[in-house]
py3Dmol code that shows the C-alpha trace and the ligand (Angstrom):
import py3Dmol

protein = """\
ATOM      1  CA  MET A   1      13.410   5.894 -13.366  1.00  0.00           C
ATOM      2  CA  LEU A   2      14.269   3.189 -10.877  1.00  0.00           C
ATOM      3  CA  PHE A   3      12.076   0.488  -9.375  1.00  0.00           C
ATOM      4  CA  ALA A   4      12.734  -2.680  -7.431  1.00  0.00           C
ATOM      5  CA  GLN A   5      11.334  -6.190  -7.471  1.00  0.00           C
ATOM      6  CA  ILE A   6      11.038  -8.683  -4.667  1.00  0.00           C
ATOM      7  CA  SER A   7       9.376 -12.042  -4.960  1.00  0.00           C
ATOM      8  CA  ASP A   8       8.392 -15.174  -3.086  1.00  0.00           C
ATOM      9  CA  THR A   9       8.590 -13.772   0.416  1.00  0.00           C
ATOM     10  CA  HIS A  10       6.628 -16.819   1.714  1.00  0.00           C
ATOM     11  CA  ILE A  11       5.695 -15.151   4.988  1.00  0.00           C
ATOM     12  CA  ALA A  12       4.475 -17.519   7.696  1.00  0.00           C
ATOM     13  CA  ALA A  13       2.744 -16.704  10.978  1.00  0.00           C
ATOM     14  CA  PRO A  14       4.900 -14.670  13.388  1.00  0.00           C
ATOM     15  CA  GLY A  15       7.617 -16.871  14.889  1.00  0.00           C
ATOM     16  CA  GLU A  16       7.106 -19.711  12.403  1.00  0.00           C
ATOM     17  CA  ARG A  17       9.655 -20.847   9.827  1.00  0.00           C
ATOM     18  CA  PRO A  18       8.504 -22.578   6.627  1.00  0.00           C
ATOM     19  CA  HIS A  19       9.880 -26.130   6.499  1.00  0.00           C
ATOM     20  CA  GLY A  20      11.264 -25.527   9.985  1.00  0.00           C
ATOM     21  CA  VAL A  21      14.344 -23.657   8.758  1.00  0.00           C
ATOM     22  CA  ALA A  22      13.602 -20.611   6.613  1.00  0.00           C
ATOM     23  CA  PRO A  23      13.713 -17.311   8.568  1.00  0.00           C
ATOM     24  CA  VAL A  24      11.314 -15.659   6.139  1.00  0.00           C
ATOM     25  CA  GLY A  25      10.140 -12.843   8.404  1.00  0.00           C
ATOM     26  CA  GLU A  26      13.697 -11.799   9.246  1.00  0.00           C
ATOM     27  CA  ASN A  27      14.646 -12.047   5.569  1.00  0.00           C
ATOM     28  CA  LEU A  28      11.801  -9.814   4.429  1.00  0.00           C
ATOM     29  CA  ALA A  29      12.752  -7.290   7.127  1.00  0.00           C
ATOM     30  CA  ARG A  30      16.332  -7.383   5.756  1.00  0.00           C
ATOM     31  CA  ALA A  31      15.063  -6.868   2.203  1.00  0.00           C
ATOM     32  CA  VAL A  32      12.900  -3.925   3.305  1.00  0.00           C
ATOM     33  CA  ALA A  33      15.839  -2.339   5.185  1.00  0.00           C
ATOM     34  CA  CYS A  34      18.035  -2.810   2.118  1.00  0.00           C
ATOM     35  CA  LEU A  35      15.446  -1.156  -0.147  1.00  0.00           C
ATOM     36  CA  ASN A  36      15.060   1.782   2.247  1.00  0.00           C
ATOM     37  CA  ARG A  37      18.846   2.314   2.301  1.00  0.00           C
ATOM     38  CA  LEU A  38      19.261   2.446  -1.477  1.00  0.00           C
ATOM     39  CA  ASP A  39      20.494   5.684  -2.983  1.00  0.00           C
ATOM     40  CA  PRO A  40      18.863   6.654  -5.249  1.00  0.00           C
ATOM     41  CA  ARG A  41      15.751   5.182  -3.748  1.00  0.00           C
ATOM     42  CA  PRO A  42      13.484   3.152  -6.039  1.00  0.00           C
ATOM     43  CA  ASP A  43      10.177   4.843  -6.874  1.00  0.00           C
ATOM     44  CA  PHE A  44       8.239   1.690  -5.953  1.00  0.00           C
ATOM     45  CA  VAL A  45       8.523  -2.042  -5.500  1.00  0.00           C
ATOM     46  CA  LEU A  46       6.868  -4.854  -7.431  1.00  0.00           C
ATOM     47  CA  LEU A  47       6.165  -7.963  -5.367  1.00  0.00           C
ATOM     48  CA  THR A  48       5.642 -10.828  -7.789  1.00  0.00           C
ATOM     49  CA  GLY A  49       3.675 -13.264  -5.678  1.00  0.00           C
ATOM     50  CA  ASP A  50       3.933 -15.929  -3.014  1.00  0.00           C
ATOM     51  CA  VAL A  51       3.680 -13.136  -0.474  1.00  0.00           C
ATOM     52  CA  THR A  52       2.538 -15.758   2.041  1.00  0.00           C
ATOM     53  CA  ASN A  53       3.586 -19.353   2.549  1.00  0.00           C
ATOM     54  CA  GLY A  54       0.058 -20.712   2.839  1.00  0.00           C
ATOM     55  CA  GLY A  55      -2.505 -18.004   2.191  1.00  0.00           C
ATOM     56  CA  ALA A  56      -3.775 -17.650   5.772  1.00  0.00           C
ATOM     57  CA  LEU A  57      -5.041 -14.222   6.828  1.00  0.00           C
ATOM     58  CA  GLU A  58      -2.596 -14.210   9.766  1.00  0.00           C
ATOM     59  CA  GLN A  59       0.283 -14.689   7.312  1.00  0.00           C
ATOM     60  CA  ALA A  60      -0.974 -11.993   4.939  1.00  0.00           C
ATOM     61  CA  ARG A  61      -1.372  -9.559   7.858  1.00  0.00           C
ATOM     62  CA  HIS A  62       2.143 -10.362   9.070  1.00  0.00           C
ATOM     63  CA  ALA A  63       3.480  -9.668   5.560  1.00  0.00           C
ATOM     64  CA  ALA A  64       1.547  -6.392   5.479  1.00  0.00           C
ATOM     65  CA  ARG A  65       3.082  -5.325   8.822  1.00  0.00           C
ATOM     66  CA  LEU A  66       6.599  -6.100   7.564  1.00  0.00           C
ATOM     67  CA  LEU A  67       6.019  -4.314   4.252  1.00  0.00           C
ATOM     68  CA  ASP A  68       4.535  -1.338   6.071  1.00  0.00           C
ATOM     69  CA  ASP A  69       8.141  -0.359   6.898  1.00  0.00           C
ATOM     70  CA  LEU A  70       8.870   0.184   3.204  1.00  0.00           C
ATOM     71  CA  ASP A  71       9.475   3.848   2.393  1.00  0.00           C
ATOM     72  CA  MET A  72       7.909   3.400  -1.066  1.00  0.00           C
ATOM     73  CA  PRO A  73       4.713   1.949  -2.517  1.00  0.00           C
ATOM     74  CA  CYS A  74       4.530  -1.764  -3.217  1.00  0.00           C
ATOM     75  CA  HIS A  75       2.444  -3.278  -6.028  1.00  0.00           C
ATOM     76  CA  ILE A  76       1.510  -6.896  -5.504  1.00  0.00           C
ATOM     77  CA  VAL A  77       0.294  -9.740  -7.699  1.00  0.00           C
ATOM     78  CA  PRO A  78      -0.622 -13.057  -6.065  1.00  0.00           C
ATOM     79  CA  GLY A  79       1.264 -16.344  -6.329  1.00  0.00           C
ATOM     80  CA  ASN A  80       0.098 -19.923  -6.033  1.00  0.00           C
ATOM     81  CA  HIS A  81       0.830 -19.933  -2.276  1.00  0.00           C
ATOM     82  CA  ASP A  82      -1.456 -16.931  -1.719  1.00  0.00           C
ATOM     83  CA  ASP A  83      -5.183 -16.610  -1.296  1.00  0.00           C
ATOM     84  CA  ARG A  84      -6.818 -13.787  -3.240  1.00  0.00           C
ATOM     85  CA  LYS A  85      -9.286 -12.930  -0.470  1.00  0.00           C
ATOM     86  CA  THR A  86      -6.790 -12.775   2.399  1.00  0.00           C
ATOM     87  CA  LEU A  87      -4.267 -10.897   0.271  1.00  0.00           C
ATOM     88  CA  ALA A  88      -6.836  -8.307  -0.787  1.00  0.00           C
ATOM     89  CA  SER A  89      -8.020  -7.993   2.791  1.00  0.00           C
ATOM     90  CA  ALA A  90      -4.567  -7.548   4.359  1.00  0.00           C
ATOM     91  CA  PHE A  91      -3.274  -5.016   1.839  1.00  0.00           C
ATOM     92  CA  PRO A  92      -4.682  -1.625   0.869  1.00  0.00           C
ATOM     93  CA  GLN A  93      -6.597  -1.460  -2.374  1.00  0.00           C
ATOM     94  CA  GLN A  94      -3.932   0.642  -4.071  1.00  0.00           C
ATOM     95  CA  VAL A  95      -1.282  -2.065  -3.962  1.00  0.00           C
ATOM     96  CA  VAL A  96      -3.425  -5.090  -4.823  1.00  0.00           C
ATOM     97  CA  GLY A  97      -5.561  -4.573  -7.927  1.00  0.00           C
ATOM     98  CA  GLN A  98      -8.925  -6.050  -8.760  1.00  0.00           C
ATOM     99  CA  SER A  99     -10.589  -6.713 -12.085  1.00  0.00           C
ATOM    100  CA  PRO A 100     -13.735  -8.497 -13.320  1.00  0.00           C
ATOM    101  CA  GLY A 101     -13.787 -12.175 -12.402  1.00  0.00           C
ATOM    102  CA  GLY A 102     -12.067 -11.537  -9.064  1.00  0.00           C
ATOM    103  CA  PHE A 103      -8.575 -11.543 -10.572  1.00  0.00           C
ATOM    104  CA  LEU A 104      -6.028  -9.359  -8.792  1.00  0.00           C
ATOM    105  CA  ASN A 105      -4.890  -7.625 -11.970  1.00  0.00           C
ATOM    106  CA  GLN A 106      -3.692  -4.044 -11.995  1.00  0.00           C
ATOM    107  CA  ALA A 107      -2.313  -1.416 -14.360  1.00  0.00           C
ATOM    108  CA  PHE A 108      -0.583   1.850 -13.519  1.00  0.00           C
ATOM    109  CA  ASP A 109       1.661   4.415 -15.131  1.00  0.00           C
ATOM    110  CA  ALA A 110       4.993   5.590 -13.744  1.00  0.00           C
ATOM    111  CA  GLY A 111       7.089   8.118 -15.632  1.00  0.00           C
ATOM    112  CA  PRO A 112       7.339   7.031 -19.264  1.00  0.00           C
ATOM    113  CA  LEU A 113       6.465   3.421 -18.434  1.00  0.00           C
ATOM    114  CA  ARG A 114       3.239   1.493 -18.088  1.00  0.00           C
ATOM    115  CA  PHE A 115       3.055  -1.408 -15.649  1.00  0.00           C
ATOM    116  CA  ILE A 116       0.574  -4.224 -15.986  1.00  0.00           C
ATOM    117  CA  GLY A 117       0.246  -6.784 -13.207  1.00  0.00           C
ATOM    118  CA  LEU A 118      -1.406 -10.073 -14.100  1.00  0.00           C
ATOM    119  CA  ASP A 119      -2.937 -12.547 -11.686  1.00  0.00           C
ATOM    120  CA  SER A 120      -1.651 -15.891 -13.028  1.00  0.00           C
ATOM    121  CA  THR A 121      -3.079 -18.030 -10.238  1.00  0.00           C
ATOM    122  CA  THR A 122      -5.776 -20.693 -10.109  1.00  0.00           C
ATOM    123  CA  PRO A 123      -6.948 -21.478  -6.560  1.00  0.00           C
ATOM    124  CA  GLY A 124      -5.568 -24.822  -5.419  1.00  0.00           C
ATOM    125  CA  GLN A 125      -3.262 -25.239  -8.420  1.00  0.00           C
ATOM    126  CA  PRO A 126       0.524 -24.788  -8.343  1.00  0.00           C
ATOM    127  CA  GLY A 127       0.859 -23.860 -12.040  1.00  0.00           C
ATOM    128  CA  GLY A 128       0.125 -20.651 -13.920  1.00  0.00           C
ATOM    129  CA  ALA A 129      -2.961 -19.757 -15.934  1.00  0.00           C
ATOM    130  CA  PHE A 130      -4.041 -17.182 -18.488  1.00  0.00           C
ATOM    131  CA  CYS A 131      -7.693 -17.520 -19.457  1.00  0.00           C
ATOM    132  CA  GLU A 132     -10.035 -15.661 -21.820  1.00  0.00           C
ATOM    133  CA  ALA A 133     -11.207 -13.252 -19.103  1.00  0.00           C
ATOM    134  CA  ARG A 134      -7.627 -12.292 -18.282  1.00  0.00           C
ATOM    135  CA  ALA A 135      -6.768 -12.029 -21.979  1.00  0.00           C
ATOM    136  CA  ALA A 136      -9.668  -9.601 -22.532  1.00  0.00           C
ATOM    137  CA  TRP A 137      -8.576  -7.494 -19.556  1.00  0.00           C
ATOM    138  CA  LEU A 138      -4.927  -7.479 -20.684  1.00  0.00           C
ATOM    139  CA  LYS A 139      -5.797  -6.424 -24.244  1.00  0.00           C
ATOM    140  CA  GLU A 140      -7.799  -3.500 -22.868  1.00  0.00           C
ATOM    141  CA  ALA A 141      -5.016  -2.474 -20.496  1.00  0.00           C
ATOM    142  CA  LEU A 142      -2.481  -2.568 -23.340  1.00  0.00           C
ATOM    143  CA  ALA A 143      -4.775  -0.592 -25.679  1.00  0.00           C
ATOM    144  CA  GLU A 144      -5.025   2.273 -23.165  1.00  0.00           C
ATOM    145  CA  ARG A 145      -1.393   3.342 -23.805  1.00  0.00           C
ATOM    146  CA  PRO A 146      -0.162   1.487 -26.885  1.00  0.00           C
ATOM    147  CA  ASP A 147       2.889   3.748 -27.280  1.00  0.00           C
ATOM    148  CA  ALA A 148       4.164   3.530 -23.688  1.00  0.00           C
ATOM    149  CA  PRO A 149       7.013   1.108 -22.988  1.00  0.00           C
ATOM    150  CA  THR A 150       5.261  -1.516 -20.898  1.00  0.00           C
ATOM    151  CA  VAL A 151       6.423  -3.925 -18.203  1.00  0.00           C
ATOM    152  CA  LEU A 152       4.276  -7.010 -17.545  1.00  0.00           C
ATOM    153  CA  PHE A 153       4.620  -8.555 -14.106  1.00  0.00           C
ATOM    154  CA  LEU A 154       3.121 -11.834 -12.951  1.00  0.00           C
ATOM    155  CA  HIS A 155       4.051 -14.643 -10.593  1.00  0.00           C
ATOM    156  CA  HIS A 156       4.404 -17.618 -12.944  1.00  0.00           C
ATOM    157  CA  PRO A 157       6.849 -17.524 -15.848  1.00  0.00           C
ATOM    158  CA  PRO A 158       4.954 -18.691 -18.956  1.00  0.00           C
ATOM    159  CA  LEU A 159       8.071 -20.576 -20.083  1.00  0.00           C
ATOM    160  CA  LYS A 160       9.690 -23.899 -19.322  1.00  0.00           C
ATOM    161  CA  PHE A 161      12.940 -23.213 -17.486  1.00  0.00           C
ATOM    162  CA  GLY A 162      13.973 -26.874 -17.246  1.00  0.00           C
ATOM    163  CA  VAL A 163      12.939 -27.168 -13.585  1.00  0.00           C
ATOM    164  CA  LEU A 164       9.956 -28.974 -12.077  1.00  0.00           C
ATOM    165  CA  GLU A 165       8.350 -25.707 -10.964  1.00  0.00           C
ATOM    166  CA  THR A 166       7.764 -24.643 -14.572  1.00  0.00           C
ATOM    167  CA  ASP A 167       7.950 -27.862 -16.562  1.00  0.00           C
ATOM    168  CA  ALA A 168       5.777 -30.020 -14.295  1.00  0.00           C
ATOM    169  CA  ASP A 169       3.454 -27.346 -12.870  1.00  0.00           C
ATOM    170  CA  GLY A 170       2.916 -25.846 -16.313  1.00  0.00           C
ATOM    171  CA  PHE A 171       1.248 -22.636 -17.463  1.00  0.00           C
ATOM    172  CA  ASP A 172      -2.197 -23.053 -18.969  1.00  0.00           C
ATOM    173  CA  GLY A 173      -2.660 -20.430 -21.686  1.00  0.00           C
ATOM    174  CA  ALA A 174       1.038 -19.609 -22.202  1.00  0.00           C
ATOM    175  CA  ALA A 175       0.607 -19.683 -26.000  1.00  0.00           C
ATOM    176  CA  ALA A 176      -2.301 -17.213 -25.831  1.00  0.00           C
ATOM    177  CA  LEU A 177      -0.232 -14.866 -23.678  1.00  0.00           C
ATOM    178  CA  ALA A 178       2.699 -15.179 -26.113  1.00  0.00           C
ATOM    179  CA  ARG A 179       0.407 -14.196 -29.001  1.00  0.00           C
ATOM    180  CA  ILE A 180      -0.695 -11.023 -27.189  1.00  0.00           C
ATOM    181  CA  VAL A 181       2.922 -10.177 -26.378  1.00  0.00           C
ATOM    182  CA  ALA A 182       3.858 -10.698 -30.044  1.00  0.00           C
ATOM    183  CA  HIS A 183       1.131  -8.252 -31.137  1.00  0.00           C
ATOM    184  CA  ASN A 184       2.008  -5.561 -28.603  1.00  0.00           C
ATOM    185  CA  ARG A 185       5.557  -4.526 -29.309  1.00  0.00           C
ATOM    186  CA  GLN A 186       5.423  -1.864 -26.591  1.00  0.00           C
ATOM    187  CA  ILE A 187       6.066  -4.632 -24.044  1.00  0.00           C
ATOM    188  CA  VAL A 188       9.727  -4.299 -23.107  1.00  0.00           C
ATOM    189  CA  ARG A 189      10.056  -6.849 -20.300  1.00  0.00           C
ATOM    190  CA  ILE A 190       8.153  -9.572 -18.483  1.00  0.00           C
ATOM    191  CA  LEU A 191       8.960  -9.899 -14.767  1.00  0.00           C
ATOM    192  CA  CYS A 192       8.121 -13.053 -12.842  1.00  0.00           C
ATOM    193  CA  GLY A 193       8.945 -15.011  -9.700  1.00  0.00           C
ATOM    194  CA  HIS A 194       7.871 -18.537  -8.743  1.00  0.00           C
ATOM    195  CA  ILE A 195      11.070 -20.490  -9.389  1.00  0.00           C
ATOM    196  CA  HIS A 196      13.157 -18.862  -6.615  1.00  0.00           C
ATOM    197  CA  LEU A 197      16.057 -18.380  -9.029  1.00  0.00           C
ATOM    198  CA  PHE A 198      17.485 -15.412 -10.905  1.00  0.00           C
ATOM    199  CA  ALA A 199      16.905 -16.712 -14.419  1.00  0.00           C
ATOM    200  CA  HIS A 200      16.191 -15.325 -17.870  1.00  0.00           C
ATOM    201  CA  GLY A 201      14.358 -16.377 -20.986  1.00  0.00           C
ATOM    202  CA  ALA A 202      12.168 -14.731 -23.619  1.00  0.00           C
ATOM    203  CA  LEU A 203       8.504 -14.869 -24.612  1.00  0.00           C
ATOM    204  CA  ALA A 204       7.710 -13.912 -28.214  1.00  0.00           C
ATOM    205  CA  GLY A 205      11.144 -12.285 -28.326  1.00  0.00           C
ATOM    206  CA  VAL A 206      10.555 -10.148 -25.220  1.00  0.00           C
ATOM    207  CA  PRO A 207      13.095 -10.655 -22.414  1.00  0.00           C
ATOM    208  CA  LEU A 208      11.637 -12.400 -19.381  1.00  0.00           C
ATOM    209  CA  THR A 209      13.295 -12.252 -15.964  1.00  0.00           C
ATOM    210  CA  CYS A 210      12.576 -14.411 -12.926  1.00  0.00           C
ATOM    211  CA  ALA A 211      13.467 -12.755  -9.622  1.00  0.00           C
ATOM    212  CA  PRO A 212      15.354 -14.594  -6.887  1.00  0.00           C
ATOM    213  CA  ALA A 213      13.527 -15.249  -3.622  1.00  0.00           C
ATOM    214  CA  ALA A 214      13.381 -12.514  -0.986  1.00  0.00           C
ATOM    215  CA  SER A 215      12.615 -15.346   1.465  1.00  0.00           C
ATOM    216  CA  GLY A 216      16.157 -16.647   0.952  1.00  0.00           C
ATOM    217  CA  MET A 217      14.720 -20.030  -0.147  1.00  0.00           C
ATOM    218  CA  ARG A 218      16.802 -20.506  -3.299  1.00  0.00           C
ATOM    219  CA  LEU A 219      15.691 -23.411  -5.467  1.00  0.00           C
ATOM    220  CA  ALA A 220      18.153 -26.313  -5.526  1.00  0.00           C
ATOM    221  CA  LEU A 221      18.800 -26.359  -9.262  1.00  0.00           C
ATOM    222  CA  ASP A 222      18.207 -29.832 -10.699  1.00  0.00           C
ATOM    223  CA  LEU A 223      18.036 -29.845 -14.481  1.00  0.00           C
ATOM    224  CA  THR A 224      17.486 -33.626 -14.494  1.00  0.00           C
ATOM    225  CA  ARG A 225      14.063 -32.902 -12.922  1.00  0.00           C
ATOM    226  CA  ARG A 226      14.353 -36.214 -11.097  1.00  0.00           C
ATOM    227  CA  ALA A 227      15.124 -34.955  -7.584  1.00  0.00           C
ATOM    228  CA  PRO A 228      12.257 -33.810  -5.376  1.00  0.00           C
ATOM    229  CA  SER A 229      11.845 -30.056  -5.246  1.00  0.00           C
ATOM    230  CA  ALA A 230      14.181 -28.618  -2.586  1.00  0.00           C
ATOM    231  CA  PHE A 231      15.825 -25.349  -1.596  1.00  0.00           C
ATOM    232  CA  HIS A 232      19.065 -23.948  -0.212  1.00  0.00           C
ATOM    233  CA  LEU A 233      19.037 -21.282   2.478  1.00  0.00           C
ATOM    234  CA  ASP A 234      20.468 -18.127   0.965  1.00  0.00           C
ATOM    235  CA  ASP A 235      20.544 -14.432   1.782  1.00  0.00           C
ATOM    236  CA  PRO A 236      17.366 -12.586   0.755  1.00  0.00           C
ATOM    237  CA  ALA A 237      17.842 -11.275  -2.776  1.00  0.00           C
ATOM    238  CA  LEU A 238      16.121  -8.650  -4.878  1.00  0.00           C
ATOM    239  CA  LEU A 239      16.281  -6.941  -8.254  1.00  0.00           C
ATOM    240  CA  LEU A 240      16.722  -3.321  -9.218  1.00  0.00           C
ATOM    241  CA  HIS A 241      15.378  -2.252 -12.606  1.00  0.00           C
ATOM    242  CA  LYS A 242      16.529   1.034 -14.106  1.00  0.00           C
ATOM    243  CA  TRP A 243      14.874   2.567 -17.143  1.00  0.00           C
ATOM    244  CA  THR A 244      16.607   5.031 -19.442  1.00  0.00           C
ATOM    245  CA  ASP A 245      15.425   5.965 -22.929  1.00  0.00           C
ATOM    246  CA  ASP A 246      18.742   4.986 -24.502  1.00  0.00           C
ATOM    247  CA  ALA A 247      19.505   1.717 -22.660  1.00  0.00           C
ATOM    248  CA  GLY A 248      15.951   0.567 -22.025  1.00  0.00           C
ATOM    249  CA  LEU A 249      15.402  -1.556 -18.928  1.00  0.00           C
ATOM    250  CA  VAL A 250      18.625  -2.614 -17.188  1.00  0.00           C
ATOM    251  CA  THR A 251      18.441  -5.103 -14.313  1.00  0.00           C
ATOM    252  CA  HIS A 252      20.775  -5.536 -11.333  1.00  0.00           C
ATOM    253  CA  HIS A 253      20.711  -8.362  -8.795  1.00  0.00           C
ATOM    254  CA  LEU A 254      21.646  -7.699  -5.189  1.00  0.00           C
ATOM    255  CA  TYR A 255      21.621  -9.455  -1.851  1.00  0.00           C
ATOM    256  CA  ALA A 256      20.156  -7.807   1.236  1.00  0.00           C
ATOM    257  CA  ARG A 257      23.354  -8.272   3.232  1.00  0.00           C
ATOM    258  CA  GLY A 258      23.689  -4.897   4.890  1.00  0.00           C
ATOM    259  CA  ASP A 259      27.056  -3.156   4.887  1.00  0.00           C
ATOM    260  CA  GLU A 260      29.695  -5.210   3.082  1.00  0.00           C
ATOM    261  CA  PRO A 261      33.340  -4.139   2.772  1.00  0.00           C
ATOM    262  CA  ALA A 262      34.086  -2.708  -0.696  1.00  0.00           C
ATOM    263  CA  HIS A 263      37.599  -3.466  -1.946  1.00  0.00           C
ATOM    264  CA  PRO A 264      39.131  -1.086  -4.482  1.00  0.00           C
ATOM    265  CA  PHE A 265      40.094  -2.648  -7.833  1.00  0.00           C
ATOM    266  CA  GLN A 266      43.331  -0.584  -8.022  1.00  0.00           C
TER     267      GLN A 266
END
"""
ligand_1 = """\
1
FE2
Fe 7.407 -19.330 -4.220
"""
view = py3Dmol.view(width=600, height=400)
view.addModel(protein, "pdb")
view.setStyle({"model": 0}, {"cartoon": {"style": "trace"}})
view.addModel(ligand_1, "xyz")
view.setStyle({"model": 1}, {"stick": {}})
view.zoomTo()
view.show()
């Protein structure tokens, strides 16, 4: 089976560009067109948060209009730039989950895989969070199909990647999440966004992938963590994840650039 991931679309109001320069609406339209052109077509898309740039209903509705052109379902978890209420209101119930406590968690099955989306946000806070209520929900969701290879997806990576966005913002409850991952060996991958970089790590031995930004706002990598947070303007990027029983989950990175000339190696 094949599914795609986009992240950090940061949609502003129609005609507006975040920070005055980022053509986020055009970039999401390019990402959607790219996804619709893929052959074979992904079964669905995961959108790992920061759908909007500021959480306003107008922004969420604009994102919903742009994503309406997708020829496949889209499953969304919120990011720290989103607002749970406006996100839930702008998107149909089937793509934005809900669980006790108002968290936008969701779980669904697709082919041999189980997908569990975790709401890692705290209103008004830039960092990630995993509290007791979310832990209880996650344990239940994992117990429903303990033998199914499972993909966790959430906005914030519960790891320090050496950049301000993870090291300074932090992830409250990362150790508790790592303990649950360690006890549920059916989890095959953790998919995140937030840092606007294609980057990899591991949590309790399980590979963790951060998606690049579909907004094209690629984080200016500063491992000294002294420079203020900044971004480069890049092409919108996305990930394709392919599951096979023998290889497990294989991930490809691609840019939504439209038709590019292909040069033969011979
Ligand atoms: Fe973001």
